[in-house]
C-alpha positions in Angstrom: -8.3 134.0 -95.9 -10.9 131.5 -96.9 -8.5 128.7 -96.3 -7.6 129.9 -92.7 -11.2 130.1 -91.8 -12.2 126.7 -93.6 -9.4 125.4 -91.3 -10.5 127.0 -88.0 -14.1 125.4 -88.9 -12.8 122.0 -89.6 -10.6 122.1 -86.3 -13.5 123.3 -84.2 -15.8 120.8 -85.6 -13.2 118.0 -84.7 -12.5 119.2 -81.3 -15.5 120.7 -79.8 -17.2 117.3 -79.2 -14.0 116.2 -77.3 -14.1 119.1 -75.1 -17.8 119.3 -74.2 -18.2 115.9 -73.5 -15.1 115.8 -71.1 -15.6 116.2 -67.4 -12.9 118.7 -66.7 -12.4 119.1 -62.9 -8.6 119.5 -62.3 -5.4 119.8 -64.0 -4.8 116.3 -64.3 -8.1 116.0 -66.4 -7.0 118.6 -68.7 -3.5 116.8 -69.0 -5.5 113.6 -69.9 -7.7 115.3 -72.5 -4.8 116.6 -74.2 -2.8 113.4 -74.3 -6.0 111.5 -75.5 -6.7 113.9 -78.0 -3.2 113.8 -79.6 -3.1 109.9 -79.2 -6.5 109.2 -80.5 -7.2 112.1 -83.2 -4.0 113.8 -84.2 -1.3 110.9 -84.6 -3.6 108.6 -86.6 -4.7 111.6 -88.9 -0.8 112.4 -89.4 0.0 108.9 -90.0 -2.6 108.7 -92.5 -1.4 112.0 -94.5 2.2 110.7 -94.3 1.0 107.4 -95.7 -0.7 108.8 -98.4 2.2 111.2 -99.2 4.4 108.1 -99.6 2.0 106.1 -101.6 1.6 109.2 -104.1 5.2 109.5 -104.2 5.6 105.8 -105.1 2.8 106.2 -107.5 4.7 109.3 -109.1 8.0 107.5 -109.1 7.1 104.1 -110.6 4.0 104.5 -112.6 3.7 107.9 -113.7 7.5 108.7 -114.1 8.4 105.5 -115.7 9.8 107.6 -118.6 10.6 111.1 -117.0 13.4 111.3 -114.6 12.2 114.5 -113.5 8.8 113.1 -112.4 10.6 109.9 -111.1 12.8 112.3 -108.9 9.5 114.3 -107.6 8.4 110.8 -106.6 11.4 109.8 -104.8 11.4 112.9 -102.7 7.8 112.6 -101.8 8.4 109.0 -100.8 11.4 110.5 -98.5 9.2 113.0 -97.2 6.7 110.5 -96.2 9.2 108.1 -94.7 10.4 111.4 -92.7 6.7 112.0 -91.6 6.6 108.4 -90.4 9.9 108.6 -88.4 8.8 111.9 -86.8 5.2 110.8 -85.8 6.5 107.6 -84.1 9.3 109.6 -82.2 6.6 112.1 -81.1 4.1 109.5 -80.4 6.8 107.8 -78.2 7.4 110.8 -76.3 3.9 111.5 -75.6 3.6 107.7 -74.4 6.7 108.1 -72.3 5.2 111.4 -70.8 1.9 109.8 -70.0 3.4 106.9 -68.2 5.9 109.1 -66.1 3.5 111.8 -65.3 0.4 109.0 -65.1 -2.3 111.6 -65.9 -5.7 110.4 -64.8 -4.4 108.6 -61.6 -5.9 110.4 -58.8 -5.9 107.6 -56.2 -2.7 108.7 -54.5 0.0 106.4 -53.2 -1.1 103.0 -51.9 -0.4 101.3 -48.7 -2.0 103.6 -46.3 -0.4 106.2 -43.9 3.3 105.6 -43.2 4.3 104.3 -39.7 7.1 105.7 -37.9 7.8 102.5 -35.8 7.3 104.1 -32.4 4.3 103.3 -30.6 3.0 106.1 -28.6 0.1 105.9 -26.1 0.3 102.1 -25.5 
């Protein structure tokens, strides 16, 4: 219970400033806030965690487990999970960027070029 409470407090302390400083006027701004939060906060933190897991696995496999096959195997598994984490995060980050480019959150200007003309002059 204490861990869940600590995690909730940490999450609120990270995301509360993002929400309080955001000027949310419409659905597009909410989408932009979510996408920017994912791209600028969540993804770098998860990359750092995956990198630390990979380095810890390498440290276990090649330094601590130099004489023990069991420790070496655990280190190799950690390295594998770190690489899987990298792959998953790159995939998700790519999908989020595709979504951002496709829907174009934050582009409130509308179509360019003015009002379309029918090609028929009415009223001289």
